[in-house]
Every structure is written in structure tokens, then in C-alpha cells.
N, C-alpha and C positions, 0 to 999 in steps of 0.2 A: 713092666710097661711095654716091652716089645712083643711079649705074647698076646696082651690084652688088645694091642692095636694091630694085629695081624702081621707085624714086621718079622717074628721069628715064631717059631713052632711048626705044628702039623702041615700047614699050608705055607711053604717057603715061595712058591711062584707068585705071579701078578704083582711084581714090584711096583709097577707105573701104571696101576688101574684106579687112578684118582676120578671120583665121580665129579660131574658138573653139577652147580647148584641147581635148582628148579626155581623158577620165577615165582613169586607170591601171587595171590589172587588178584591184586592190582597190576599187575604185569611187570613190576620192577623187581630189582633184588634189594632186600634191606641189607642193613650192616651186618647182622647176624649171619645172612647168607653168604656175604662176601668174605666175612672172617672164618665161615666155615670152608669156604673154597680155598682160602690162603691155608688153612690147618690141613687140609686134604692133600694139597700140593707139597706142603712141608714133609708131611708124613710119607708121601710118595718119593721125595727126595731121600728122606732117611732110610727107607726101604732098600732103595737102589744102593746107596753107600754100604749098608748093614751087609747087604748080599755080595757086593764086591769084595769087601773086607774077609767075609766067612770064605769066600772061594779062595783067596790068598792064604788063609789059614789051613784049608783043607788040603791043598797041594804040596 
């Protein structure tokens, strides 16, 4: 799962590059866009923790 989400693997950099959701055609955000934003924020947090812990073990 970590590789599939880009947390671990060939591209280890960019831990905090969460994307912002784009508004829908009506100009507002749908529930799915908000959930997507929450998911991306949580994923960025997991990436940061993962890389911090990885650095500890590599030292």
C-alpha cells in the first residue's frame, strides 16, 4: 500500500505535496471532493511520518 500511494518506493521525496481539490462545475465542493481533500491531507501526514521514521532507522 505504501508503494501504491507513493509513500515508499523510487520517489521518496515530496512528502508534503498534497493537492488541493478542484471546485465542481457549480462552483462548490461536493462531499467527495472534501473527502478526497481529507484523504490527501492524511496521506501527506503518513508520508511525513514514514520518512521521519525511515531516516531514524537509516542512521
